[in-house]
N, C-alpha and C positions, 0 to 999 in steps of 0.2 A: 568560587564565584563565576569563573569564566565558563565552566561547564553549564551552570544554571542560565547564564545569559545566552549561550549558544543555543541551548534548548529552547529558550523562548523565542529566539530569532527564527529557529526552524518551524516552531509552532506557528508563529505569526505568517511565516512564508507560506505554510501549507493552507492557513485559513484564506490568505488572499488568493492563492491560486485556486482554491475551491470556489471562491465568490467568482472569480473570472470564468472559471469553467462552467458554472451555473448560468451565468450571463450569457456565455456562448451557446449553452444548450438551449435555454429559453428563446434565443433569436434564431435557433436553427443553424447556427454558424460553427458548431463544435465539430471538427473534423477528426475522424478516428484514422490513425496511421497504422494499418494493419501489416505485419510482416511475419514471415515464418519464425516460430520460436516455440518453446516449450513451456506449457502452463505450470507444469511442476516446479521447473527450474526458476520461474519468476517467483512463485510462492516461496520456495526455499530461500531465495535471496533476500526477500523482504523479511522473513523470520530471522535470517542471520543479521541483517541490518539492525532490526528492532531488538534483537535479544538482549535481555538484561539478566538473564538466568531463569526467568519465569517462563520462557517459551521453548517448545520442543517440537522439531519437525520430525514426523513420523514417515518414514519412507513407504511409499505404496508401489504396487504393481500397476502396470499400464503405461501406454504411450500417449502423453497428452500434447502431442504436436498439432499446431494449427497456425492459422493466421491470426494473430492478437494483436492489440494495440497495447504494447507493453506498458507504457507509461500509465494508462487508464487502469489496466489490471493491477499493476503496482498501487495505485491510489486506493483502489476498491479494498485489496487485502490489507493494505496498511491501516485503512479506517476500521475495518471489522477487528484487526488484532488490537489496535489501540482501545476500541471500545471493550473489547473482551478483557483486556488488561485492566482498564479503568473500573468496569462495572462487574467483573466476574468474580470479585471477592475472593481471589487466590485459588479458585476451583479450576480444575481441568475443563 
């Protein structure tokens, strides 16, 4: 029961944060905080945090260093993976 409650709290928190971000974006007040980091590492961390046994991170060659807003990239990747898990019907 606690896990289910915690999951719901996190889901609601994501929804509220998304609505706040949309409001900031619409008003032109959304500020990106770019700093040097590795895109591949950000994606790998999101996959690790979301992993329930149905996700697999496949290592790729290449340097994906750049100036990224890590929080925004994490949000995008997390949303994509949540949708893939929800609507992907268990297919890779």
